[in-house]
N, C-alpha and C positions, 0 to 999 in steps of 0.2 A: 504494500500500500504506500502511496506517495506520502511524503511528510506534510504536504500542504492539503488541508482538509477540502478546500475548494476543488482540488484536482484528484481526489481520492479514487483509487482504482486497484484492482488486483489483476495481474497478468504476468506471464513469463517475459523476461526482458534480457536483452543482450547489451543494453546501454550501461555505460560506466557513470556512476554518480560519485561526486566528491563528498568525502566524509568531513564533518565539521572538526575544527581543531580539538574541541572538547565534546565528547559524546553527551547527548541529553540524558537526564536522569531516567526517563522511561526506557531509553536504549540500554542503560546499565541494568535496569530491572529485567528486561527481556533476556539479557545475557545470563543473569542469575537464575531465572526460572525456566527458560526453555532452550538455552544453548545446548546443542547436542541431542535434542529431542527428536523422536521419529514421528512422522505423520501417520496416524492410524486411519483417519478418514476425514473427508471434507464434505460437509452438507450445507444445503441452502434451504432455509425455511421457505415454504411455498410463497412465491412471488414477492419475496422480500429482497431488498438491496443489501444483502449481508451474507457472510459465510461464517460457518463454525468449523474451525480447524481443531480436531481432537488430536492430542499429542500424548506420546509416552515419553515422559521426562524422568529426571533423576534428582533426588533431593541431596542435601549436603552430605548425607551418609552413604550415598550411592544407591539407595533403594529406589525401585521404580515407583513413579507416581503419575497420576493422570492430571493433565492440564488441558485447558481449552483456550484457544486464541479466537476471540470473537471480533470479526472484522465488519464494522458497520459502515456502509457506504451511503450515508444519509445526507448527501450534499454538504452544507456548511456544518452540520452536526456529525460529520464522519468521526469515527473513533476506533481505537484499538483497546480491547479489554482482555486482561489475563485472568482466567478463572481457575480455581483449584478443583480437585476431584470431588469436593462436596458442593460444588456449585456456588462457592463464595468468591467475590471479587478480590483478587490480590491487588490489582491497581489498574488504572485506566490512563490512556494518553491524555484524555480530557476528563478530569473529574467533574461530576455534576452533583451539586448538593441540592437540598430542599429549596433553598432560595432561588436557585437557577431553574429548577423544574420540580414543582410539587408532585407531579405524577410519576416521575421515574428518576431515581438517584443512581449515580454510578460512583460509589465511594468504596474504599477498601473495607472488607469485612461484611458488606451487604450481600444478600443473595442476588445473583445475576438473573435478570428477567429480560426476555425478548422485548423489543420495542412494541408498543401497542399497535395492533393491526388497524389499518384505516377502515372506515366504514365500507361494507360491501356495496358494490354497485356495478353498473355496466362498465365503469372506467377502471376497475380494479386491475392493477398490474400493468396498465398501459401508460406510457409516457405521453406528455402533451404533443410531441412530434408525431407519434403513431396515431393518436386520436385525431389530430388534424388531417393526417394522411388518409385515414379511413373515411373521414367525412368528405375529403376532396374527391375520393374515388366513389363516393355515393354508397358506402357500405356501413352497416350498423357498427358502432364502436364497441365491439366485444372482443374478448381475449381470443375466442375461437376464430374469428375472422382474421385477426392479426397473425395467428399461428399458421393459417393457410397461405399467407403471403411470404413466409420466411424463405429467403434465397441464400443468405450468407452474409459475412462481414462486409459492410458497405460504408465507405467514407464519403461524406458530402463535402465537396470542394467548391468554394466560391472565390473567384479572382485569384486562384492559385493557392489559397490558404484554407486549412481545415475549418469547416463550419460546424459539423456534427457527425455522428455516426449512428448506424442502426443496422437492421438485419434485412432490409429490402431497399430497392431503388425508390427514391422519393420523387414524386411528380409535382407536388404542390408548389415548388419554387420556380418551376418553368425551366427554360434552357440556361438561365444564369447560374444554376447550381448543378454541378456534375456529380453523378453517383459512380464511385470507383470501388471495385471489388478487391478484397484482400484475401490471401490464402488462408488466414486464420485470425481468430479474435485477438490473440496476444500481439500479433504483428500490427493489426489495425490500431489497437489501443495504445501500443507503444508509440507508433508513428503520430497518432493524434495528439497525445499528451506531451510528447517531447516537443513537438512544434508549438503547442499551446504554452507549455512552460517557457520555451525560448521567447515566444512573443510577449508573454507577461513580464518576463525578466527584462526584456528590451524596453517595454513600455515603462516599467518602474524605474529603470536606470535612466532612460531618456527624460522622464518626467522630473526626476531628482536633479539631473544636470541642467535641464531647461530652467528649473526654478532658480538654481544657483546663478545661471547666466542672467536671467531676468533681474535678479537682485543686484548684480553687478551693473547692469544697464541702468537700473533705477538710480543707483548711487552716482554713476557717471553723469547721468542727465541732470541730477540735482547740482552737482559740482559745476557742470557746464553753465546751467542757468544762473547760478550765483556769480560766476566769474564774468558772464556776459553783462549782468547787472552792474558789477563793479567796474567793468570796462566803460559802460555808459556814463558812469560818474566822472570819467576823465575827459569827456568830450569838451568841457569848457576850459581846458588847460591854457589854450592860447589867449583866452580872455584874461586869465590871471597874469600872464606875461605882459599883455598889453596894458593892464592897469598899473603894473609895476613900472613900466616904461613911462606912462603918462604922469605918475606921481613924481618920478625922478626928474622929468622935464619941468615940473612945476614947483619943485621944492623951494625955490627962491621967493615964491609968493604965498607959501603955506605957513600957517601958524600952528603950534602944538595945541592939542585938545580939540581940533576941528573934527566933526563927525562925518564929513564928506568933502569931496573935491569935485567942483563943477568946472569942466575945462573942455577945450576943443579936442575932438578925437582926430588926430592927424593921420590915423590909419585908414579912415574912411573918406570917400570923395566928399568934397564940400565941407569937411571937418565939422560935423555936427557936434552940438554940446552933449556931453555924457556926464553922468553922476557916478562917482566912485565911492563906495562906502569905506570909511576909515575907522580904525580902533582908536577911540579918544585917549586911551591909556598909553598909546605909543606915539613916538615922534614921526614926522613925515618919512624920514629915512627908514625907521623900523617898519612902517606900514608897507613901504616899497619892498623891503627885504622879505616881509611876510608873504606878499603876493608872488615874489620870485620863488620862494621856498615851496609854496603850494604848486606852482607850475612845475618845478623840478620833481616834486613828489608824484604828481599825476603823470608826468611824462615817463618816469621810471616805472610806475605801476602799470601804465599802458603797455610798455614793452614786455614786462614780466607777464601780465595777464594775456597778452596776445600769444605768447609761447604756450602758456597753460591751456588756453582755449584750443589751440591747434592740437596739443597732446590729448585733451579730453575728446575732441572731435574724432581724432584718429582711433582712440580707444573705443569710443562708442561704435564707430564703423566696424572695428574688429570684432567686438562682442556680438554685434548683430550678424556678422558673418559666421561666428561660432554657433549662434542660435539656428541659422540656416543649416549648418552641418548636422546638428542634432536632429533637425526635422528630416534630413535626408539619410540618416544612418540606417543601415540595413542589418547590421550584425553586432554581436557583442564586441568583436574586434574593432569595428568602427567606433563604438562608444569608448573603448579603452584608449584608442588613439586620440580621440578628442579630449579625454580626461588627461592624457599625458601632455597634450598641448596646453590645457588649462593649468596643469602643474608647472610647466615650464614658464608660463606667464605669471605665476604667483597667485592665481585665483583660487586654487585649492591646495591643501597640504598633501604631500605624498602619503599614501596609506602605509602604515607600519604593520608588517605581518606579525601575528602572534602564533607561536607554536610552529607547526609545519608550514613551510613557505608554499604558497599557492602559485602554481605556474601560470603566468599570464599568457594569454594567446598571442601568437606572433602578429605583428602589424599586418593588416590586410593589404594586399597589393592594389595598385590602381585598377579601376575597371578597364577592361580591355575589349575592344570591338574590332571588327574587320569590315571595311567599306565594300560596296558592291564591286569595286575595281580591285579589291585585294589589299588596300593600304591599311595599316594598323592605326588604331585610334586609342589613346590612353586618356583616362579621366581621373582626376584627383579626388580622393574621398574627403580630405580635410585640408586645412591651411598648411600644415607642415608638409603633407604629401604634395600639395600644389607647388610649394617652393622646390621640393626635391625633384619633381617631375619637370618643371620649367627650367631650372637652372643647373641641374646635374644630370638628368636623364636625357632630355631632348637635345637634338642637334640644332645648331644655329640656323640651319637651313630648313628645319621642320616648321610647320605652321602652328601657331598658337591661337586659340579661340577662347572667348569669354563673353558671357551675356553682358549686354551694355547697361551700365548704371544700376545693376542689381548684384546681389551676392550670388556667387555660384562657383562651380569648379573650374580649374584650369584644364583645358582640353588640348592635347597634342595630336596633330595629324602627322604621322611619319611620312616624309616625302622622299627620302633616300636621295637627297641632293638634286631632285628633279621638280619640275612644275607639276603640282597635283591636278587631277582632273576636277572639273567643277562639280560633278556629282558627289565626289568624295568630300569636297569642301562643304557642300550643303549638308551631307549626312553628318559630318562632324559638328556642324553648326546646330543641327537638330538635337544632337546629344548634349551640346553645351547649354541649349535652351532647357532641356529636360532636367539636367543636373543643376538647377538654379532656382531662385525664388520665383521665376516666371514659368515654372513647370505647368501650372494650371491655366496659363493663358493660351489663346489661339495661335498667335504668331508673336515672336519675340525678336528684337534686334540683337544680333550677335556680332561682335567685332572680331576680325581675323587679321593677323599680321604674322610676319616671320618671327621666330624666337629671337633672332638677333636684335630685333627692335623692342624687346621687352626688358626693362630694367627694374631693379629693386632699389628704392631710395635708401640712403644710409639711415640705419636705425629703424627702418619700417618694421611693423609687426608682421608675423607670418601671413603669407598669402597676399600681402599688399604689393602691387607693382604699378609701374607706369609704362605706357607703350606709345609708339608712334607708327606712322605709315600704315594705318589700319584701313580696311574697308568694312562696310557694314552689310550683313546679310539678314534678311527677314526669314527666320526659321520657325518651323513648327516643332514644338517639343515632342520628342519621341524617345521612349525608353530603350529602343533597340534599333538596329539597322535592318530594314525589311529585306 
């Protein structure tokens, strides 16, 4: 039975599962009470989603004792219960006390009782899927009718992903869902849940990483807005300098203690009169010095803030490109590569392994395609791989493609020092459009140039490039080359 109750099942498996660094307490209990036991029989209560595995085990003194492992596959309430020879519960993977369920408790020392049977009716023993299928076929929703339709293990596949499984071809979904037969139930169940577990793990990891990136985007946006506001406060710096100059030019006719100076503004045409506020506690010379000081402070702040705003803008652009990478990730290796990129950028701390070191998956290679004319196309999966592909893998004579003004992958069309045919260029552009933020659009502008015209600015973040000599192709996003 799987460790996750939402995916609980019983089947024969050839898959390898990673053991946790520290075995759970219930695992230790199983080792104590049923390790080395022999299976005497396996029974299934009529139409129940559970198995009773009767075992011949040995106690601490080596004497034979009876044990039963009750496997309850009850959706979110799935459970494993170890029962002794007298029918009392030794322990359960999920203990259930009276507060959790007044009708049925699963606690050590209590007599084990089967789950209460559902009310008898015409739907007894039928899943919602089978009930709907019988109704779709115009048949009474009875167990007997369902049994007559049994053909064998069948996987329902939608858009290339497992949707459900059952024992007969399902017609209710129409041509959008394919019914695939399997040689046996264990093979079907293993394939279904391995893919489901992988997809759920991917979703969980991607959701966690996306949240982290969104948080970083939010922080950067707030810093950027604050600095843009501070930059706006420096816009009147030239006014401060002009006031200092006008005070200096009129010191000969100013008296200490005056609150303002009214004078001609010789910086403006026709020299209009202007009123300059003064600090009555300061001399004319000190007022001029104060305005010059404010001008210098604002000028220095503007230079500093301009640099910070450029950094924040570049960081924001980079983080949004990482968010796009997460959306386009297809495998655990893709997410691990993105996490490594975030670690390198200081956005997440490296994971410290505890106990046995878990082997990380190898970095996934770039996506690889072949055009109709036989030219190879490589597509980067993330920013680090984009840099590797563009600046270390590709030849200078190869063609480089990227969606215009959107985040997306670097695409390399291998030209072998020759001019590529237009069909190959268009097919590569379609791939560049698909592996980008514009994947859901109808047609997307894609820039294409030779690799020799692509440069990486000094100090730029991963994936950031500048390029020249490009031409733009309106391409239809396609996941593959037909």
